[in-house]
C-alpha positions as CSV (number, residue, x, y, z in Angstrom):
1,M,-32.2,-14.6,26.4
2,K,-28.8,-12.9,25.7
3,R,-26.2,-14.8,24.8
4,N,-22.2,-14.1,25.5
5,L,-19.4,-13.9,23.6
6,D,-16.1,-15.8,24.1
7,L,-13.2,-14.3,24.7
8,A,-10.7,-16.9,24.2
9,A,-13.1,-17.1,20.6
10,L,-12.9,-13.2,19.8
11,R,-8.9,-13.3,20.6
12,A,-8.6,-16.4,17.9
13,L,-10.4,-14.4,15.2
14,A,-8.7,-11.3,15.9
15,A,-5.3,-13.5,15.9
16,I,-6.4,-15.5,12.2
17,A,-7.0,-11.6,10.9
18,D,-3.9,-10.4,12.2
19,F,-1.7,-13.3,11.1
20,G,-3.7,-14.6,7.6
21,S,-3.8,-18.5,8.8
22,V,-5.3,-20.6,11.5
23,T,-1.8,-22.8,11.7
24,R,0.0,-19.2,12.2
25,A,-3.0,-18.1,14.9
26,A,-2.1,-21.3,16.8
27,H,1.3,-20.2,16.8
28,V,0.8,-16.9,18.5
29,L,-1.8,-17.5,21.0
30,N,0.3,-21.2,22.1
31,L,-2.5,-23.5,20.9
32,T,-3.2,-26.6,18.9
33,Q,-5.1,-25.8,15.3
34,S,-7.5,-27.9,16.2
35,A,-8.3,-26.2,19.4
36,V,-8.2,-22.7,17.3
37,S,-11.0,-24.4,14.7
38,M,-13.2,-25.6,17.7
39,Q,-13.0,-22.1,19.3
40,I,-14.0,-20.9,15.7
41,K,-16.8,-23.5,15.3
42,R,-18.3,-22.7,18.6
43,L,-18.3,-19.0,17.9
44,E,-20.2,-19.4,14.7
45,D,-22.9,-22.1,16.2
46,G,-23.5,-20.0,19.5
47,L,-24.1,-17.0,16.4
48,D,-25.5,-19.0,13.8
49,L,-23.2,-17.8,10.9
50,V,-20.4,-18.5,9.1
51,L,-17.2,-16.1,10.0
52,L,-14.7,-17.7,7.9
53,D,-14.3,-17.9,4.4
54,R,-12.8,-21.8,3.5
55,S,-13.7,-21.8,0.0
56,G,-10.0,-20.6,-0.9
57,R,-6.8,-22.1,-0.6
58,G,-6.5,-20.6,3.2
59,V,-9.1,-18.9,5.1
60,A,-10.0,-15.4,5.2
61,L,-12.9,-13.5,7.2
62,A,-16.6,-14.0,6.0
63,A,-18.5,-10.9,5.6
64,S,-20.4,-11.9,9.0
65,G,-16.3,-12.3,10.2
66,E,-15.3,-8.8,9.2
67,Q,-18.3,-7.2,10.6
68,L,-17.9,-9.3,14.1
69,L,-14.0,-8.7,13.9
70,A,-14.6,-4.9,14.8
71,Y,-16.3,-5.5,18.0
72,A,-14.0,-8.2,18.8
73,R,-11.1,-6.0,19.0
74,R,-12.9,-3.6,21.1
75,I,-14.3,-6.0,23.5
76,L,-10.7,-7.8,23.9
77,A,-8.9,-4.4,24.2
78,L,-11.6,-3.5,27.7
79,N,-11.0,-6.7,28.9
80,D,-6.8,-6.2,28.6
81,E,-7.0,-3.2,29.8
82,A,-9.5,-3.8,32.7
83,V,-7.4,-7.2,33.7
84,A,-3.9,-5.2,33.2
85,R,-5.3,-2.3,35.6
86,L,-6.5,-4.4,38.1
87,T,-3.3,-6.8,38.3
88,D,-0.7,-6.1,36.6
89,S,2.1,-3.6,37.9
90,T,5.1,-5.5,36.9
91,Y,5.3,-4.9,33.6
92,E,6.0,-1.2,32.8
93,G,9.0,0.4,31.1
94,E,10.1,1.1,27.2
95,I,11.3,-1.0,25.3
96,V,13.6,-0.4,22.3
97,I,13.6,-2.6,18.7
98,I,15.1,-2.0,16.0
99,V,14.0,-3.4,12.0
100,P,15.6,-3.2,9.1
101,H,13.0,-1.1,6.9
102,D,12.0,-4.0,4.6
103,I,10.9,-6.8,6.9
104,V,9.2,-4.4,8.8
105,Y,5.9,-5.4,7.0
106,P,4.5,-8.0,6.7
107,H,4.5,-9.3,10.5
108,I,5.7,-6.1,13.2
109,P,2.6,-4.5,13.0
110,Q,0.5,-7.5,14.0
111,V,3.3,-8.1,16.6
112,L,3.3,-4.9,18.1
113,R,-1.0,-4.9,18.6
114,H,-0.8,-8.4,20.5
115,F,2.5,-7.4,22.8
116,N,0.3,-4.1,23.4
117,A,-2.7,-6.1,23.9
118,A,-0.9,-8.3,26.8
119,Y,1.1,-5.3,27.9
120,P,-0.7,-2.4,27.9
121,R,1.8,-0.7,30.3
122,M,4.8,-1.1,28.4
123,R,5.9,1.3,25.7
124,V,7.7,-0.3,22.6
125,K,9.8,2.1,20.5
126,L,10.3,0.4,16.9
127,Q,13.0,1.9,14.6
128,A,14.0,0.9,11.5
129,L,17.7,0.9,10.7
130,H,19.8,-1.3,8.4
131,T,21.5,-4.2,10.3
132,K,24.7,-3.0,10.2
133,I,23.6,0.2,12.4
134,A,20.9,-2.0,14.6
135,K,23.9,-4.6,15.6
136,T,26.2,-1.7,16.5
137,R,23.7,-0.5,18.8
138,L,22.8,-3.4,20.4
139,R,26.5,-3.6,21.3
140,E,26.5,-0.7,23.0
141,G,23.2,-1.2,24.9
142,E,20.7,1.3,22.8
143,C,18.5,-0.7,22.5
144,D,16.8,-4.5,23.6
145,L,16.3,-6.3,20.7
146,I,17.0,-6.2,17.0
147,L,15.9,-8.0,13.8
148,T,18.8,-8.7,11.4
149,T,18.5,-9.3,7.4
150,E,22.1,-11.3,6.8
151,S,23.6,-14.5,5.2
152,H,24.8,-16.0,8.2
153,C,24.0,-15.6,12.5
154,E,26.6,-14.6,14.9
155,P,26.7,-17.4,18.0
156,D,24.2,-14.8,20.4
157,G,21.9,-15.0,18.0
158,E,19.5,-17.2,16.4
159,T,17.7,-17.6,12.9
160,L,14.0,-16.7,12.6
161,T,13.6,-17.8,8.9
162,R,15.7,-18.0,5.5
163,L,14.4,-16.4,2.6
164,P,15.3,-16.2,-1.4
165,L,15.2,-12.7,-2.4
166,V,13.0,-11.6,-5.5
167,W,13.2,-9.3,-7.7
168,I,10.6,-6.4,-7.6
169,G,9.2,-3.5,-9.6
170,A,6.2,-1.5,-10.5
171,P,2.9,-3.2,-10.6
172,G,3.0,-3.8,-14.5
173,G,5.9,-1.9,-15.3
174,V,8.4,-2.7,-17.6
175,A,11.9,-1.4,-16.5
176,W,13.0,-5.1,-15.8
177,R,13.2,-5.4,-19.5
178,Q,15.2,-2.2,-20.0
179,R,19.6,-2.6,-20.4
180,P,21.2,-1.4,-19.1
181,L,18.9,-2.5,-16.0
182,Q,17.8,0.2,-13.8
183,L,18.1,-0.2,-10.4
184,A,17.3,1.3,-6.8
185,L,20.4,0.4,-4.8
186,G,20.4,0.8,-0.9
187,R,23.8,2.4,-0.1
188,Y,24.2,0.4,3.2
189,C,22.0,-2.5,1.6
190,A,22.8,-5.8,3.1
191,F,21.4,-7.6,-0.5
192,R,23.6,-5.2,-2.6
193,P,26.6,-7.0,-3.2
194,G,24.6,-10.2,-4.0
195,I,22.9,-8.4,-6.8
196,V,25.5,-6.7,-8.3
197,A,27.5,-10.0,-8.2
198,A,24.4,-12.0,-9.6
199,L,23.9,-10.0,-12.8
200,D,28.0,-9.4,-13.5
201,R,28.1,-13.5,-13.3
202,E,25.4,-13.4,-16.0
203,N,26.6,-10.5,-18.1
204,I,23.6,-8.4,-17.9
205,P,24.5,-4.5,-17.9
206,W,23.5,-2.6,-15.2
207,E,23.7,0.8,-13.6
208,A,22.2,2.9,-10.7
209,A,19.2,4.7,-11.4
210,V,19.2,5.8,-7.6
211,E,21.5,5.2,-5.0
212,S,20.4,6.3,-1.3
213,E,20.2,5.9,2.1
214,S,16.7,6.8,1.9
215,D,14.5,3.4,1.8
216,R,11.6,6.4,0.8
217,T,13.4,7.3,-2.2
218,L,14.3,3.5,-3.9
219,E,10.1,3.4,-3.1
220,A,9.0,6.2,-5.2
221,T,11.6,5.3,-7.5
222,V,10.6,1.2,-8.3
223,S,6.9,2.7,-8.0
224,C,7.2,4.9,-10.6
225,D,8.8,2.0,-12.8
226,L,12.3,3.9,-12.8
227,A,14.2,0.9,-11.7
228,V,13.8,-2.3,-10.0
229,H,14.8,-3.7,-6.9
230,A,15.8,-6.9,-4.9
231,L,13.9,-7.8,-1.6
232,L,13.1,-11.2,0.8
233,A,10.1,-13.0,-0.7
234,G,6.9,-12.2,1.4
235,T,8.1,-8.8,2.4
236,E,7.2,-7.3,-0.6
237,P,5.2,-4.1,-0.3
238,P,1.8,-2.2,-1.5
239,F,3.6,-0.3,-4.4
240,A,5.3,-3.1,-5.7
241,E,5.4,-6.5,-7.0
242,R,6.9,-9.6,-7.6
243,I,9.0,-9.6,-11.2
244,N,8.3,-13.1,-12.6
245,H,10.7,-12.9,-15.3
246,G,11.2,-15.9,-17.0
247,G,14.8,-16.5,-16.6
248,T,15.7,-12.9,-18.1
249,L,16.8,-11.9,-14.5
250,P,19.5,-14.2,-12.6
251,E,18.1,-16.2,-9.6
252,L,19.1,-14.4,-6.0
253,T,21.1,-15.5,-3.0
254,S,18.8,-16.1,0.1
255,H,19.3,-14.4,3.4
256,L,18.5,-15.0,6.5
257,V,16.2,-12.7,9.6
258,N,18.1,-13.2,12.7
259,L,17.0,-12.4,16.3
260,Y,19.7,-11.0,18.7
261,I,18.7,-10.1,22.1
262,N,20.4,-7.4,25.0
263,R,21.1,-10.3,27.5
264,S,22.4,-7.3,29.8
265,S,18.4,-5.8,29.2
266,S,16.7,-6.6,32.7
267,K,13.4,-5.2,31.9
268,P,10.1,-6.8,31.8
269,G,8.5,-8.1,28.4
270,V,11.8,-8.4,26.5
271,L,11.7,-12.8,26.0
272,A,8.0,-12.0,25.6
273,L,8.4,-10.0,22.6
274,A,11.0,-12.3,21.3
275,D,8.6,-14.9,21.6
276,L,5.8,-13.0,19.9
277,L,8.5,-12.5,16.8
278,R,9.8,-16.3,16.6
279,R,5.7,-17.1,16.5
280,A,5.4,-14.5,13.8
281,W,8.2,-15.7,12.0
282,D,7.5,-19.3,11.9
283,G,5.7,-21.2,9.1
284,R,5.2,-18.1,7.1
285,E,4.4,-18.3,3.2
286,P,6.7,-16.1,1.0
287,D,4.6,-16.5,-2.1
288,A,1.6,-14.8,-0.9
289,R,2.0,-11.9,-2.8
290,P,0.7,-11.8,-6.9
291,N,3.6,-12.3,-9.4
292,V,4.3,-9.3,-12.4
293,A,3.6,-11.5,-15.7
294,A,5.7,-11.6,-17.9
295,E,5.1,-11.0,-21.5
């Protein structure tokens, strides 16, 4: 007797893989956590397999879950494509979203993947620009919605989360021990004034190892242990790790991740994309990445 896979359960499995926990997957799917857990349990019972590894702090895909995930994505993509082509003629066009480079990861790729699955006829154009430029372009009507990193939120925006700034450096690096402290500074970085002020308050000598408008230049400088940088907790890129400095570097301020929507935009899908952004940022865990141990 042939067995059928439950599409809703496969979608739940994909969301858990994308967002890293049952709780965040439930937010994105607009379901309760227990409903998502039940879908996974039925899928496991139907296949007589263990799909999730629940032995650690959170949940991760077991080997069988990883194998099923590849099939699940293909099945869901075909299902969504068929439904969209047969029924959805409204959601078409292009949405322009601007996000600062340093918060593109970890959420934006997963958000865009889920949006594309739900609205395959819509094209999302992602631009990575600094907050100041993003807000200017929103005012001029050149984009549909933006995310910003700021110390406050304007009346026409909404705050998705507040995250502390943390020091980051190369894995196993020693640049953070040097004095003067070598900094990788973005010319238009919103975090720059607070970083410099914190060092000056603690009388820690510093100098700019590199000052650039290019995020790639800053990344290269940090990754080869020539300087340190600061980012919002939980957004550390793969080439760097959080520095556990044991108090030798000052604590930094927190910043808001804000969402602004072009209210004059009549494009379909803008509000749906905004809702996916809200759900992705809700309940995020900024301590997910390992620290660089102080010696």
